[in-house]
C-alpha positions as CSV (number, residue, x, y, z in Angstrom):
1,M,107.1,112.6,67.1
2,S,109.5,113.2,70.0
3,R,108.5,113.6,73.6
4,S,110.2,116.4,75.5
5,K,110.8,116.1,79.2
6,P,109.0,118.7,81.4
7,L,111.2,121.5,82.5
8,S,111.8,121.6,86.2
9,S,113.0,124.7,88.1
10,S,114.5,122.6,90.9
11,P,117.5,120.3,90.9
12,P,116.6,116.6,90.6
13,S,118.3,115.6,93.9
14,A,116.9,115.7,97.4
15,Q,113.1,115.5,97.4
16,S,111.2,117.8,99.7
17,P,111.0,116.3,103.2
18,C,107.4,117.6,103.6
19,V,105.2,115.1,105.4
20,R,102.0,117.2,105.0
21,N,101.9,117.8,108.8
22,C,102.6,121.6,108.6
23,C,102.5,123.4,111.9
24,L,105.1,126.0,112.9
25,N,106.3,126.2,116.5
26,Q,107.3,129.5,118.2
27,E,110.7,129.5,116.4
28,D,109.0,129.2,112.9
29,V,110.1,125.6,112.6
30,C,107.7,123.1,111.0
31,L,106.8,120.3,113.4
32,G,106.3,117.9,110.5
33,C,109.6,118.1,108.6
34,G,111.9,120.2,110.8
35,R,112.6,122.9,108.3
36,T,112.4,126.6,109.1
37,L,109.8,128.7,107.4
38,E,112.5,130.4,105.3
39,E,113.8,127.0,104.3
40,I,110.4,125.8,103.3
41,R,109.8,129.0,101.2
42,N,113.2,128.8,99.5
43,W,113.3,125.0,98.9
44,S,112.7,125.1,95.2
45,Q,115.5,127.7,94.7
46,Y,118.2,125.8,96.6
47,S,121.0,123.9,94.9
48,A,121.4,120.2,95.6
49,Q,124.2,121.1,98.1
50,E,122.0,123.6,99.9
51,R,119.1,121.1,100.1
52,E,121.5,118.6,101.7
53,Q,122.5,121.2,104.3
54,V,118.8,122.0,105.0
55,L,118.0,118.3,105.4
56,A,120.9,117.9,107.9
57,G,119.7,121.0,109.8
58,A,116.1,119.7,109.9
59,Q,117.3,116.3,111.2
60,R,119.2,118.0,114.0
61,R,116.2,120.2,114.9
62,R,113.9,117.1,115.1
63,K,116.3,115.6,117.6
64,H,116.5,118.6,119.8
65,F,113.0,120.0,120.0
66,P,110.9,118.5,122.8
67,G,107.6,117.0,121.8
68,W,108.5,116.5,118.1
69,T,105.6,114.9,116.2
70,R,107.8,112.4,114.2
């Protein structure tokens, strides 16, 4: 009997940066992870390269928004 691996619709790289602290600011950016609402919605559809770009953008946002929670 062989075991089959579960199918995944998302690339194996770059785990979601979600920290379960979801709260959007006035620019629709999550104060927990730094992603935009659009990026959160589309995360599972992004390629590995797109996910890396999103993560870089989220990191920049966390540095530039005042009062960031993390």
